[in-house]
C-alpha positions as CSV (number, residue, x, y, z in Angstrom):
1,M,-0.8,-18.0,-29.1
2,N,2.5,-19.9,-29.2
3,N,4.2,-17.4,-26.9
4,V,1.8,-18.0,-24.0
5,R,3.4,-19.7,-21.0
6,E,1.2,-21.8,-18.8
7,V,1.5,-22.0,-15.0
8,E,-0.9,-22.9,-12.2
9,V,-0.6,-19.6,-10.3
10,V,0.6,-16.1,-11.2
11,V,1.6,-13.8,-8.3
12,V,1.5,-10.1,-9.2
13,G,3.7,-8.1,-6.9
14,A,6.7,-8.9,-4.7
15,G,6.1,-6.8,-1.7
16,Q,5.3,-8.4,1.7
17,A,2.1,-9.9,0.5
18,G,3.5,-11.3,-2.8
19,L,6.6,-12.8,-1.1
20,S,4.5,-14.4,1.6
21,S,2.3,-15.9,-1.0
22,A,5.3,-17.2,-3.0
23,Y,6.8,-18.7,0.1
24,H,3.6,-20.6,0.9
25,L,3.3,-21.8,-2.7
26,R,6.9,-23.1,-2.5
27,R,6.4,-24.7,0.9
28,T,3.4,-26.6,-0.3
29,G,5.2,-28.1,-3.3
30,Y,4.7,-25.6,-6.1
31,E,7.9,-25.1,-8.2
32,P,8.8,-21.6,-9.4
33,D,8.7,-21.1,-13.2
34,R,7.1,-24.6,-13.6
35,D,4.0,-24.2,-11.4
36,F,4.0,-20.5,-10.5
37,V,5.6,-17.2,-11.4
38,V,6.1,-14.0,-9.4
39,L,5.9,-10.8,-11.5
40,D,7.1,-7.5,-10.0
41,H,7.2,-4.2,-11.7
42,S,9.8,-2.7,-9.3
43,P,13.4,-2.5,-10.4
44,A,14.8,-4.2,-7.3
45,P,13.6,-6.2,-4.2
46,G,12.0,-4.2,-1.4
47,G,8.4,-3.6,-2.6
48,A,7.2,-0.1,-2.0
49,W,9.8,0.4,0.7
50,Q,12.4,1.1,-1.9
51,F,10.5,4.3,-2.9
52,R,10.0,5.8,0.5
53,W,11.3,9.3,1.3
54,P,15.0,9.5,2.1
55,S,14.6,11.0,5.6
56,L,12.5,8.0,6.8
57,T,14.6,5.7,9.0
58,Y,13.8,2.1,9.9
59,G,13.3,3.1,13.5
60,K,10.3,5.3,12.5
61,V,8.6,2.5,10.5
62,H,5.2,1.5,12.1
63,G,4.6,-2.2,12.6
64,M,7.1,-4.0,10.3
65,H,6.7,-7.8,10.7
66,A,9.1,-10.3,9.4
67,L,8.2,-12.5,6.4
68,P,7.3,-16.1,7.2
69,G,10.2,-18.4,7.6
70,M,13.0,-15.8,8.1
71,E,13.4,-13.2,10.8
72,L,14.7,-9.7,10.1
73,T,17.6,-9.3,12.5
74,D,20.2,-6.7,13.4
75,A,18.4,-4.0,11.5
76,D,20.0,-0.6,12.1
77,P,17.2,1.8,13.2
78,L,19.0,4.8,11.7
79,R,19.3,3.3,8.2
80,P,16.6,4.0,5.6
81,P,14.0,1.2,5.3
82,S,14.7,1.2,1.6
83,E,18.1,-0.3,2.4
84,V,17.1,-2.4,5.4
85,I,14.0,-4.0,3.9
86,G,15.4,-4.0,0.4
87,A,18.4,-6.1,1.6
88,Y,16.1,-8.4,3.7
89,F,13.7,-9.0,0.8
90,D,16.6,-9.7,-1.5
91,R,18.0,-12.3,0.9
92,Y,14.5,-13.8,1.4
93,E,14.0,-14.2,-2.4
94,R,17.4,-15.9,-2.8
95,T,17.0,-18.1,0.3
96,F,13.7,-19.6,-0.8
97,D,14.5,-19.5,-4.5
98,L,11.4,-17.6,-5.4
99,R,12.9,-16.4,-8.8
100,V,11.0,-13.1,-9.0
101,R,10.9,-11.7,-12.5
102,R,11.5,-7.9,-12.6
103,P,10.9,-5.4,-13.9
104,V,7.6,-6.8,-15.4
105,D,4.6,-4.6,-15.9
106,V,1.2,-6.3,-15.8
107,H,-1.1,-4.5,-18.2
108,A,-4.3,-6.6,-18.0
109,V,-5.8,-9.8,-16.8
110,R,-8.5,-11.3,-19.1
111,E,-10.6,-14.4,-19.5
112,G,-8.8,-17.0,-21.5
113,S,-9.8,-20.5,-22.8
114,G,-10.1,-23.7,-20.8
115,G,-10.9,-21.9,-17.6
116,R,-7.6,-20.1,-17.5
117,L,-6.8,-16.4,-17.1
118,L,-4.5,-14.6,-19.4
119,V,-2.0,-12.2,-17.7
120,E,-0.8,-9.7,-20.3
121,T,2.5,-8.1,-19.4
122,S,5.4,-6.2,-20.8
123,H,7.3,-9.5,-21.1
124,G,4.6,-11.7,-22.7
125,I,1.5,-13.5,-21.7
126,W,1.0,-16.1,-18.9
127,A,-2.0,-18.4,-18.9
128,T,-2.9,-19.3,-15.3
129,R,-5.5,-21.2,-13.4
130,A,-5.4,-18.8,-10.4
131,L,-4.0,-15.4,-9.7
132,I,-2.8,-13.8,-6.5
133,N,-2.9,-10.0,-6.7
134,A,-0.4,-8.4,-4.4
135,T,0.0,-5.0,-6.0
136,G,-0.5,-2.9,-2.9
137,T,-1.2,0.8,-3.2
138,W,2.0,2.8,-3.6
139,D,1.6,3.3,-7.4
140,R,-1.8,5.0,-7.0
141,P,-1.5,8.0,-4.7
142,F,-4.8,9.7,-4.0
143,W,-5.0,13.4,-4.9
144,P,-8.2,15.1,-3.6
145,R,-9.7,17.8,-5.8
146,Y,-10.6,21.2,-4.4
147,P,-11.9,24.3,-6.2
148,G,-9.1,26.5,-7.5
149,Q,-6.5,23.8,-7.2
150,E,-5.3,24.5,-10.8
151,T,-4.7,28.2,-10.0
152,F,-2.1,27.6,-7.2
153,R,1.2,29.2,-8.2
154,G,3.2,27.2,-5.7
155,R,4.2,23.6,-5.7
156,Q,1.8,20.7,-5.0
157,L,3.2,17.2,-4.2
158,H,2.1,14.0,-2.7
159,T,3.7,11.8,0.0
160,A,4.8,9.5,-2.8
161,Q,7.1,12.4,-4.0
162,Y,8.2,13.7,-0.6
163,P,11.9,14.7,-1.0
164,G,12.8,15.1,2.7
165,P,12.5,18.2,5.0
166,K,15.3,20.3,3.8
167,A,13.6,20.9,0.4
168,F,11.1,23.1,2.3
169,A,13.6,25.4,4.0
170,G,12.2,29.0,4.2
171,L,8.8,28.0,2.7
172,R,5.3,28.2,3.9
173,V,3.9,24.7,3.8
174,V,0.4,23.4,4.2
175,V,0.3,19.7,5.0
176,V,-3.0,17.9,4.2
177,G,-3.9,14.6,5.9
178,G,-4.4,13.1,9.3
179,G,-2.4,9.8,9.0
180,A,1.0,8.8,10.2
181,S,2.7,10.2,7.1
182,G,1.2,13.7,7.5
183,T,2.3,13.9,11.2
184,Q,5.8,12.6,10.3
185,H,6.1,15.2,7.5
186,L,5.1,18.0,9.8
187,L,7.5,17.1,12.5
188,E,10.3,16.9,10.0
189,I,9.5,20.0,8.0
190,A,8.7,22.4,10.9
191,P,12.3,23.1,11.9
192,Y,13.2,24.2,8.3
193,A,10.0,25.8,7.0
194,A,9.1,29.5,7.5
195,A,5.6,28.3,8.6
196,T,3.6,25.1,8.6
197,T,-0.2,24.6,8.7
198,W,-1.8,21.2,9.3
199,V,-5.3,20.5,7.9
200,T,-7.4,17.4,8.0
201,R,-11.0,16.4,7.1
202,R,-11.5,14.9,10.6
203,P,-9.9,15.7,13.9
204,P,-7.0,13.3,14.6
205,V,-7.6,10.5,17.1
206,W,-4.7,10.0,19.4
207,R,-4.2,6.6,21.0
208,E,-2.8,6.8,24.5
209,E,-3.0,3.1,25.4
210,P,-0.8,0.5,23.7
211,F,-2.1,-1.1,20.5
212,D,-3.0,-4.6,21.7
213,E,-4.1,-7.7,19.8
214,N,-7.8,-7.1,20.7
215,A,-7.8,-3.6,19.3
216,G,-6.0,-4.9,16.2
217,R,-8.7,-7.5,15.6
218,E,-11.4,-4.9,16.0
219,A,-9.8,-2.6,13.5
220,V,-9.3,-5.3,11.0
221,A,-12.9,-6.4,11.4
222,L,-14.1,-2.9,10.5
223,V,-12.0,-2.8,7.3
224,E,-13.0,-6.4,6.4
225,E,-16.7,-5.5,6.6
226,R,-16.2,-2.8,4.0
227,V,-14.6,-5.2,1.5
228,R,-17.3,-7.8,2.1
229,Q,-19.8,-5.2,1.0
230,G,-17.8,-4.3,-2.1
231,L,-16.8,-0.9,-0.8
232,P,-13.4,0.6,-1.4
233,P,-11.2,-0.5,1.6
234,R,-10.0,1.9,4.2
235,S,-6.6,1.4,5.8
236,V,-6.3,-0.3,9.1
237,V,-4.5,2.7,10.5
238,S,-7.5,4.9,9.6
239,V,-9.6,3.1,12.2
240,T,-7.0,2.6,14.9
241,G,-5.9,6.2,15.6
242,L,-2.4,7.4,15.9
243,P,0.0,6.4,18.7
244,L,0.7,9.3,21.1
245,N,4.5,8.9,21.3
246,D,7.1,11.3,22.6
247,A,7.6,13.0,19.2
248,I,3.8,13.6,18.8
249,R,3.6,15.0,22.4
250,R,6.3,17.5,21.6
251,G,4.6,18.4,18.3
252,L,1.3,19.1,20.2
253,A,3.1,21.1,22.9
254,D,4.9,23.4,20.5
255,G,2.0,23.9,18.2
256,V,3.3,22.1,15.1
257,L,0.4,19.6,15.4
258,D,-2.3,22.3,15.8
259,R,-4.8,20.8,13.5
260,Q,-7.1,23.0,11.4
261,P,-10.3,21.9,9.6
262,M,-10.1,21.3,5.9
263,F,-10.0,24.4,3.8
264,D,-12.8,25.0,1.2
265,R,-10.8,26.2,-1.8
266,I,-7.4,27.0,-3.1
267,E,-6.2,30.4,-4.5
268,P,-3.0,31.3,-6.3
269,D,-1.2,32.2,-3.1
270,G,-2.7,29.9,-0.5
271,V,-5.8,28.2,0.9
272,V,-9.1,29.7,2.0
273,W,-11.9,28.8,4.3
274,D,-15.5,29.9,3.7
275,D,-15.4,32.0,6.9
276,G,-12.9,34.2,5.3
277,R,-9.7,32.9,6.9
278,R,-6.7,32.6,4.6
279,V,-3.3,30.9,4.9
280,A,-0.5,31.9,2.5
281,A,1.4,29.0,1.1
282,D,4.3,28.2,-1.2
283,V,3.7,24.4,-1.0
284,I,0.7,22.1,-0.5
285,L,1.8,18.6,0.6
286,W,-0.9,16.1,0.1
287,A,-0.4,13.3,2.7
288,T,-3.8,11.8,1.6
289,G,-3.0,8.2,1.2
290,F,-3.2,5.7,-1.6
291,R,-5.7,3.5,-3.4
292,P,-5.4,-0.1,-4.3
293,V,-3.7,-0.8,-7.6
294,I,-6.3,-3.0,-9.4
295,D,-6.9,-1.4,-12.7
296,H,-5.3,-4.3,-14.5
297,L,-8.1,-6.5,-13.3
298,A,-10.8,-4.2,-14.9
299,P,-11.4,-6.6,-17.9
300,L,-12.7,-9.2,-15.4
301,R,-15.4,-6.8,-14.2
302,L,-14.9,-7.6,-10.5
303,R,-15.8,-4.1,-9.1
304,E,-19.1,-3.7,-7.3
305,P,-21.4,-0.7,-7.6
306,G,-19.9,0.6,-4.4
307,G,-16.5,0.9,-6.2
308,G,-14.6,-1.9,-4.6
309,I,-14.1,-5.6,-5.1
310,R,-16.1,-7.9,-2.8
311,V,-13.7,-10.1,-1.0
312,E,-14.3,-13.0,1.4
313,G,-11.1,-13.7,3.2
314,T,-8.8,-13.1,0.2
315,R,-11.0,-14.5,-2.5
316,A,-12.8,-12.3,-4.9
317,V,-16.5,-13.2,-4.6
318,A,-17.1,-12.7,-8.3
319,D,-14.3,-15.0,-9.3
320,P,-12.8,-17.6,-7.0
321,R,-9.6,-17.8,-9.1
322,I,-8.7,-14.3,-8.0
323,H,-7.2,-13.7,-4.6
324,L,-6.3,-10.2,-3.3
325,V,-3.6,-10.1,-0.6
326,G,-2.5,-6.9,0.9
327,Y,-5.9,-5.5,0.1
328,G,-8.2,-4.0,2.7
329,P,-7.9,-5.9,6.0
330,S,-4.6,-7.6,5.0
331,A,-3.0,-4.2,4.0
332,S,-0.4,-4.4,6.8
333,T,2.8,-6.4,7.0
334,I,1.4,-9.0,9.5
335,G,-1.9,-9.1,7.6
336,A,-0.1,-9.7,4.3
337,N,1.7,-12.7,5.9
338,R,-1.5,-14.3,7.0
339,A,-3.3,-13.4,3.7
340,G,-0.6,-15.1,1.7
341,R,-1.0,-18.3,3.6
342,A,-4.8,-18.2,3.4
343,A,-4.8,-17.5,-0.4
344,V,-2.5,-20.4,-1.1
345,R,-4.6,-22.8,1.0
346,D,-7.8,-21.8,-0.8
347,I,-6.1,-21.9,-4.3
348,R,-4.8,-25.4,-3.6
349,R,-8.3,-26.6,-2.7
350,L,-9.7,-24.9,-5.9
351,L,-7.2,-26.4,-8.2
352,A,-7.6,-29.9,-6.6
353,Q,-11.3,-29.7,-7.4
354,E,-10.7,-28.5,-11.0
355,P,-8.3,-30.7,-12.9
356,A,-6.3,-28.9,-15.6
357,A,-7.8,-28.9,-19.1
358,A,-6.2,-31.5,-21.4
C-alpha cells in the first residue's frame, strides 16, 4: 500500500474536542503532518456550530467555553454562532498551525499491520499508532419512530434542519422534545404559528438555582457511569435540567410551554393519544437530540452489548489506542477541552511504552 501515509496520531473531527486535542498534541511536541493529522469532514472551521439554525444568536448559546490557549473575546451576542465561533475556530487553527485537512470524510478505521490502525478516508489512507475520535453528534440526528408516522401528510423535520421561525407562519406545529432546543424552537415559533403544541416523554425539569460546579460534577458523573458500563451516553444537559430564565418564565406564563405527554400515534392530519385526544398538525418538529457519530469505528468491534462503547476517561476499554473525546461525559465545550488534554496525556504514555515498528 504505497499510498498509505504514516503518523503517530490521527484526530478525526475539528470541533471543540478535536481542536483541543490537536492543541495539546502540538504543545507536547508533536508536529502536524509529520506526527499527527487532523481530518475534518466539514467544509470550513467551526465544527457543528456552522450548521446551526439561522435564528440562533451567540447570546442564546448555552455554556460556550473558550478553547485552551486562546480566549474568545468581543463576541457580539446578536450575531449567529456560526459566524462568531467559525471565525474564532479559524483564527485558532491558524494561530497554533494545526493544519486541519478538510473536507475529508473518514469511512472506516480498521486493524492494520505492525500494531497500527488504518484510517480509510475520501483522501487516502493513514496508518496511525493511536486515534482520537472527536466526531461529535451533529451528523446523526435521532428520529424516534411512532405508529402511523409514514402516513403524515404534513412536514416532518429535525432540529438539524430547523430553518428558523418564519418558515412556520400560519401553521399548526407540534414540537417533540424536552431539551434546550425544543424550548428555544417553541419560543421562537409561537409568535408566527397558528398553533403550537409541546410534547415530551418526561415532564421537563426546571432548574431555579444557578448551575454551580458541584452540580456540574454530579451530572458528568451520572453520564460517565453509563459509558463505563458500555451503555449509549446521555447528554449532560439531560441530567441537569433546564435553566428557568426570563424567556422560559414568559413561555410558561403565556402557555407556550404547556407540556403535554407523548402522543401514541401519528395520523395523516395530526397526532393522537390513546385516550382519544387529537391535535391537528401541519408540521412535526423533532427536537429529539443526536447520537454519537461512531459508525466508522464499527470494523474494530468496540461496541458492547448495551449498544455503547465502554470508556474509561477517554480511552476505549477494548482498545487503548482509541480515545473518544466529546463523547458522553465530555460532550460539552468545557468537557471537550479537558478530554483533549487527557487523551493526549494517555496517548503519549502509550506510545512511549510501545516503540514504533521498524
